[in-house]
N, C-alpha and C positions, 0 to 999 in steps of 0.2 A: 774295495769289494762290497757290492750290495748287500742290504740286509735280507732280502729277499729274492730269489730268482724266478723268473718266469718259466713255465714248464710248458713245452709244446710236442707234440706227437706228430711224427711223419706219418704219410698215411700207410707206409710199410708197417710200422708199429701198431697202428690202429687194427689193420688187418690180421696182424699175429695175435692179438687179444682177441679178436672174433674167432680166429680159428681155434683157439683154446678153448672157448666156450662151445664150439661145434664139435670138438673132438671127444670131449668128456660125454659118455653116453647120456641121452635125454632122460633116461631114468634117475640121473644122479645130477640134475641142473643145479641143485643148491651147492653142490661142491664145486661146480664149474664157478657159480657165482662167487662163491667165498674165495677161491682162488684169484680171481680176477680183481675182487676188492683187495686182497691182501698185496697183490701185486701194485694195484693203484695207490693203496696207502704209503707202500715203502717208497714209491716214485714221488708221492706228495712231500715225503720228508726231505727230498733233494733241494726243494724250495729254500731251506734255511741251511741245509749241511749238503752242499753240491759235490764235496769230494769224499763223501761216505762211501761211495763205491770203490771197488778195487781197480787197480790197473791191470789190464790183461797182461800176461806172459808173452803172449804173440808180439813179436817186434813190430809186424806190420800194423797190427790194431794200436800198439803203443805210439807208434810214430804219428797215426792220425788222430791223437788226442781221446781215444775211447776210454771210457770206464765202463764198469758194469757192477750192478747189484745182482746178488744171489738171492732168489726168492724160491724156497723149496728147489723143485727140480728145474727152475726157470732162469735165464740170465737175461736182465735188461741191459742192454747197450744203449749208451748216452755220451754225448760229449756237451762240454761247457763252452758255450759262446758269449762272451762279454758278461751280460746280466741275464742271460736265459741257459735253460737246459734243454736239450733237444734229443727227445727219447727216438731212437732210431729203430732199434728191433727188440722183440720179445720173444725169444727162442727157448726151446725145451735145451737142457744142457747136454743132452746125448747127441744132439744135432751137430753135423761138421758145420759150423757156423762161419768159418773163416771166409770162405768164398761168397757169402751172403752180405758181407760188410766191406767187400773191396770196391 
């Protein structure tokens, strides 16, 4: 197992983060930036602790190797691929996310 994993974001995950910034009202842009920073910080920890995210209960997601981090009201879906972590989606926990990941 490598000492440190590379972290990559799929374009869909990058768009998810931009959507979070756009969703929060412009009069509270600091809160949006703080939330994205918190998500990014927790994702950064995966470089040394790739298995810190929980395995989803959903059998399809589990069979595809997904793990997820919980950050406030958001879920970060990722997979571990050899020596890298691939961030696939960052979604609000209330969304029906299974169809987005299939």
